[in-house]
N, C-alpha and C positions, 0 to 999 in steps of 0.2 A: 499495526500495535501501535499505540501511541500513549502518551500522558493523558489528555483529552482526546475523544474524537467526537466526530461527529454523525461515525456510523454507529453507534452502540456500542463498538467493540470494546473489550476488557482492556486496561491500559497496559503498555508495555514496560517492563520493569527497566530501570537505569542497571544497565550490564557494571556501572561502576558505584552502585549506593553498596554501602556498607565498609566500603575503604576507609583505611584511615586517612589522616590528613598527609600524612608523608608519602601513604601508596600514591593519593591522587598527583601529588606532585612529583611523583617517578613517572604517573602517566602520562601527565604533562609533559613531561620533559622527552618522552621517547614516542611522542606521537605528534601528528603533525595537524593542526585545526585551520580551517581554512572556511570564508563565506564565502557563499555565489550566489548570482540574482536569480530571480526566476528566469523561468528561460535555456539557461545556463546548462548544456550536456557535458554532464561528471565522464563517463566513460560510453565507449560504441561497443560493439562486439569484439573480444579480444585485447581489448585495451586494459583490460581490469589488472593484471599481472596476482600476484601473491597478498592482497591487499582485500582490508574488512574497513569499511567505511561505518560509522558511527553517525546516526544523525542528532544532532542534540536541539537543534530548532527550526523548522518550517516543514516542509513535505516535498518529498519525493517520486517520482512515477519512473517504476520499470517496466520497459515494453519490448514487444520485438515488431520486427517490419517483414511484412511478408514481402514474396517478390515484386507484388502486382503492386506494392506502395501500400497495404491497408496495413494501419496499425491495433495492434493486441496488445491492451494493458495486463501485464503480469501481475502487478502489486500496484497497489498505493499509499506509500510509508508516510508516517507519522513520527513524531519525537520518539528517541530509543531506539527505535527501530535500527536494523545493523542489515548490510547487504554488501553484496560483491562474489570474488572469487578466492575462495580460501581453501585449498587441498586439506591443510591440517585439522582444521574441523569439520571438513565435511560439506562447505556452503561453497553454493555455488547458482550465479543465475547468466549461466551460459549463453553467449550470441543473444543479449540482450542490450540495451539503451536503458543509461535511468539519466531524468533529464529532470532538473527541479522546478517545482510548479508554486513554489514560494520561496519566497530569499531565506536562504537555508543558513546551519554552521553545523560545517561535517566535520569530523575526527577523523585522520585515517592510522591503519595500525597496520603493521605487519605481521606475519607469521612467529618470528623469532618473538617477540613481544608479547604477542597472545597467549603462546606456549607458556611462558614466565608467568602470567597473569592466571594462567588455569593451573599452575601446578601450587601459587601459592592461596590464591581465593578460590577453593573447590566451586563454592557457590555461584561463580561466573557461570562455570561449566554448567551448572543446573538452569541456568537462567537462559541459556542457550540452547539448551536441549527441549527448553519450554515455548521458545519461540520457534525452533523448527515442530514443534507436535503442532502448535497453532497455525503455520502454513502447511502443513500438512491436512489439516483438518479442513482449512479454507478451499486448498486445490481441490480436494473431494467435493466440496460441498458446489463449488463452481462446474466440476466435471458430471455433478447428478443435475444441475441446473440447466445443463447445455441437453444433456440427452432425453430428460424428463419433461422437460418444461417447455412449451411455445415462448416464442420472444416477446406476447404481453407479460406472461408472468415473471418472465427474467426481469424485464424492466420494473415490474411491479415489487418486486425482492428486492432489487438496487434500491428505490426510494425507499422503502422501508429502512431497509439498511443503514442509508443516509443520511435520515432525518433526523432533525435535532428537534425533538415534537413533532410537528405537523409542518415543518419548513426544510426544505433542499435548498439550499443555497451554493452556489460556485459550477455547478454542473450545466454545461451546453449541452444540445442534443449530440452535436459532435464526443463530448468528452462520454455521454452515455454509452454512444455509439462503442467507440476506443474499449469502454470497461466490459464490455460484451461481447466484443468482436465480430459486429455487425458493421452494414454500412450504414452510415449514417438516415439515409431515406428511411431504411428498415426501424430504425431506433425512432423517427420522427413519427411516423407510422401509427406504433403502438404508443405512444404517449397520445395521440391525438385521439386515437381509441379511447385511452382511460381518463383523457377529458371529457370525450363526448358521452358517457359512461355517468359523467359528474362524480370521477372518483379522486379527480386532481384538478387543480387550477395552475396555468402556465404562463410565466411570464419570462425576463427573462435576466436566463442565470436562477429564475427562481421559481422552483413549484410547491405547491402548499397542496396538502393531501387535505380531502375532503371530507372523506370516508375510509378510515382507516381499516376498520371489518371487513368494509366489503374488497379493500385492495388487500389484504391479506389472505384474502378466498383467493383473489386471482393469481397470489403469488404461492399458493398452494400450503401456507401456511396454518 
């Protein structure tokens, strides 16, 4: 979810859109805004408490770690996304880490503040429900890809989602592996197969899509 997306996602609405100036000032008074540098960890499993985080600028990665130390990215969040654990709205990203992947500005809000906002502004509740719905659809798509697609198809689908035109910037082989929950070597082998088939061209954190239609067929789209 984002205001602008490198992956062609629909933009996420600002939860505060439509508030009056007075209401916005009240929100600013009862929330905390903090800047984070790239690489900072916002929370680790069990540390979030009853707090909702609203991403105003930047990017955040939500992930889990296996007992073997393997990283599985659950979500890559862009501006206006929200995350954390807050039982009052059924929001939970339990047993996860949240790490800043770009310099970010994040607003924190507790349950009492959010409940007051939901009562005064029902459209905020609607936006939260819409965001939940998008997340459920995304989780279903990821599960479907894992069950029905081989690794080449999953890599192809990820590249198509992340592409800006025919360019995919900022993703290393390790990033791709973590997004798909596989080992780096597995992701690298799949990328090399796509390259050998003249579907993509690979550079340092840059991939150029050479044949979008054939790549779509590999992705099963």
